[in-house]
C-alpha positions as MATLAB code, in Angstrom:
seq = 'XXXXXXXXXXXXXXXXXXXXXXXXXXXXXXXXXXXXXXXXXXXXXXXXXXXXXXXXXXXXXXXXXXXXXXXXXXXXXXXXXXXXXXXXXXXXXXXXXXXXXXXXXXXXXXXXXXXXXXXXXXXXXXXXXXXXXXXXXXXXXXXXXXXXXXXXXXXXXXXXXXXXXXXXXXXXXXXXXXXXXXXXXXXXXX';
ca = [
     -10.288  -37.971  -77.925;
     -11.175  -40.416  -75.154;
     -14.147  -42.706  -75.243;
     -16.360  -43.714  -72.347;
     -18.289  -46.923  -72.835;
     -20.038  -49.547  -70.763;
     -19.797  -53.060  -72.172;
     -21.580  -55.142  -69.566;
     -18.635  -55.686  -67.295;
     -16.335  -52.705  -67.508;
     -16.278  -49.020  -68.133;
     -13.585  -47.744  -70.470;
     -12.306  -44.227  -69.971;
      -9.031  -42.846  -71.363;
      -8.110  -46.412  -72.388;
      -8.306  -47.480  -68.735;
     -10.656  -50.263  -67.732;
     -12.732  -49.650  -64.618;
     -14.087  -53.048  -63.588;
     -17.725  -53.168  -62.589;
     -18.755  -56.852  -62.531;
     -21.956  -56.232  -60.605;
     -23.335  -53.840  -63.214;
     -26.315  -55.248  -65.132;
     -26.140  -55.961  -68.854;
     -27.437  -52.933  -70.776;
     -30.751  -53.376  -72.560;
     -29.964  -51.107  -75.505;
     -26.949  -53.191  -76.556;
     -24.559  -50.403  -77.437;
     -21.467  -52.424  -76.523;
     -20.331  -53.420  -80.016;
     -16.796  -53.341  -81.433;
     -14.731  -54.343  -84.477;
     -13.711  -58.010  -84.070;
     -10.139  -59.178  -83.626;
      -8.757  -61.546  -86.256;
      -9.641  -64.663  -84.215;
     -13.158  -63.343  -83.599;
     -13.585  -62.664  -87.331;
     -12.300  -66.151  -88.164;
     -14.944  -67.635  -85.845;
     -17.635  -65.666  -87.699;
     -16.513  -67.558  -90.789;
     -16.278  -71.044  -89.282;
     -19.403  -70.844  -87.118;
     -21.752  -68.760  -89.263;
     -20.704  -68.348  -92.892;
     -19.740  -71.997  -93.397;
     -23.152  -73.029  -92.020;
     -24.963  -70.474  -94.229;
     -26.281  -68.717  -91.114;
     -26.808  -64.961  -91.282;
     -25.883  -62.454  -93.948;
     -22.064  -62.524  -94.039;
     -20.611  -62.247  -97.537;
     -17.356  -60.849  -98.908;
     -14.369  -59.303  -97.162;
     -14.626  -57.874  -93.647;
     -12.268  -55.771  -91.587;
     -10.827  -57.105  -88.369;
      -9.363  -54.738  -85.779;
      -6.024  -56.576  -85.900;
      -3.193  -54.571  -87.402;
      -0.020  -56.202  -88.715;
       3.074  -54.651  -90.167;
       4.391  -51.162  -89.573;
       6.069  -49.989  -92.795;
       3.619  -49.540  -94.367;
       0.939  -50.316  -91.793;
      -1.107  -53.240  -93.057;
      -4.174  -55.051  -91.797;
      -5.552  -58.531  -91.698;
      -9.150  -58.593  -92.900;
     -11.241  -61.716  -93.187;
     -12.722  -63.109  -96.408;
     -15.749  -65.261  -95.706;
     -15.262  -68.782  -97.026;
     -11.524  -68.375  -97.621;
      -8.856  -70.176  -95.626;
      -6.719  -67.767  -93.641;
      -2.983  -67.896  -94.304;
      -1.065  -66.464  -91.307;
       1.228  -63.502  -91.768;
       1.022  -59.936  -93.019;
       2.045  -60.719  -96.608;
      -0.691  -63.258  -97.368;
      -3.718  -61.290  -96.222;
      -2.582  -57.723  -95.660;
      -4.417  -54.741  -97.129;
      -3.853  -51.033  -96.814;
      -6.022  -49.021  -94.465;
      -7.665  -47.243  -97.404;
      -9.034  -50.486  -98.904;
     -12.842  -50.574  -98.853;
     -14.408  -53.575  -97.087;
     -17.475  -54.585  -95.097;
     -17.770  -53.997  -91.341;
     -19.548  -56.368  -88.955;
     -19.812  -55.410  -85.286;
     -19.549  -58.019  -82.540;
     -20.020  -57.997  -78.771;
     -19.330  -60.275  -75.851;
     -21.797  -60.948  -73.061;
     -22.176  -63.159  -70.046;
     -24.982  -65.621  -69.451;
     -25.366  -68.966  -67.727;
     -23.347  -71.799  -69.251;
     -25.551  -73.500  -71.834;
     -27.966  -70.575  -72.100;
     -27.039  -70.230  -75.785;
     -25.798  -72.649  -78.420;
     -23.673  -71.679  -81.396;
     -25.816  -70.080  -84.103;
     -28.638  -69.214  -81.655;
     -29.997  -65.667  -81.737;
     -28.257  -63.727  -78.962;
     -29.765  -61.034  -76.739;
     -28.560  -58.277  -79.111;
     -30.400  -59.861  -82.054;
     -27.396  -61.354  -83.860;
     -26.085  -64.890  -84.057;
     -23.917  -66.374  -81.300;
     -20.655  -67.487  -82.888;
     -18.463  -68.449  -79.906;
     -18.312  -69.284  -76.235;
     -14.802  -68.704  -74.883;
     -13.506  -68.056  -71.392;
     -16.965  -67.826  -69.845;
     -18.212  -65.309  -72.417;
     -20.547  -65.617  -75.352;
     -19.853  -63.673  -78.553;
     -22.507  -62.526  -81.005;
     -22.427  -60.583  -84.252;
     -24.886  -57.763  -84.863;
     -26.681  -59.363  -87.829;
     -26.040  -56.649  -90.431;
     -23.138  -54.809  -92.014;
     -22.683  -51.474  -90.242;
     -21.730  -48.003  -91.431;
     -21.393  -47.388  -95.152;
     -21.865  -50.535  -97.234;
     -18.082  -50.744  -97.559;
     -15.524  -48.492  -95.914;
     -11.853  -47.903  -95.192;
     -10.269  -49.211  -91.991;
      -9.373  -45.658  -90.930;
      -8.975  -42.145  -92.278;
      -5.388  -42.331  -90.955;
      -3.451  -44.490  -93.382;
       0.217  -43.742  -92.687;
       0.708  -44.630  -89.018;
       0.645  -47.827  -87.012;
      -1.964  -47.861  -84.249;
      -0.593  -50.825  -82.345;
      -3.877  -52.741  -82.406;
      -2.116  -56.037  -82.965;
      -4.176  -58.202  -80.601;
      -5.578  -61.085  -82.620;
      -7.168  -63.263  -79.933;
     -10.689  -63.464  -78.535;
     -11.216  -60.483  -76.265;
      -8.673  -58.242  -78.073;
     -11.208  -56.658  -80.425;
     -12.541  -54.147  -77.895;
      -9.073  -52.852  -76.906;
      -8.090  -52.717  -80.588;
     -11.261  -50.752  -81.385;
     -10.519  -48.210  -78.652;
      -6.907  -47.850  -79.848;
      -8.037  -47.224  -83.432;
     -10.514  -44.538  -82.369;
      -7.978  -42.828  -80.094;
      -5.526  -42.123  -82.933;
      -4.562  -38.466  -83.217;
      -6.564  -37.057  -86.129;
      -9.103  -39.887  -86.137;
     -12.384  -38.899  -87.806;
     -13.764  -42.070  -89.342;
     -12.990  -45.777  -89.262;
     -14.451  -49.241  -89.438;
     -13.884  -49.400  -85.664;
     -15.967  -46.261  -85.077;
     -18.804  -47.637  -87.215;
     -18.808  -50.867  -85.204;
     -18.533  -48.997  -81.898;
     -21.436  -46.683  -82.755;
     -23.792  -49.526  -83.691;
     -26.779  -49.827  -81.341;
     -29.822  -52.068  -81.196;
];
């Protein structure tokens, strides 16, 4: 299955990015995705540690680590991250919270960290000319598995800011994909 989505600066079709920088930001804010590990870590340091918003517990990131068996790096709010697949890895069937994030462009200084963003969530980062905001609520079921496919590596290993969207698309494009934390984040709309 291929996904077509507009995220404010590109259209994604068959995992190919079609750049459209002149396109206006959508007003329905349907450009959410499952955060990469670095994006999830920033949710912790910029929101949870300041008691801003409703983050609590363990959250999935879109970053996959390890192949045999495939393992994932989630984020536990308020817990120091220890790098590496052994310290923080969980199986894809583990049930955790899902928080959608999105990036958007605005004038430099238009938003400060922890301001309410245009999609209604809190701004948690400004990196590379883009703001990042979380959606403000846990999405999908209260807790859910990373994917219905538990025995194959997806290759969504990007952990940096900006990798979450590509990881989300890769997760949803798995053969046999029916449900996932990525799909719940992707389907979130305001």
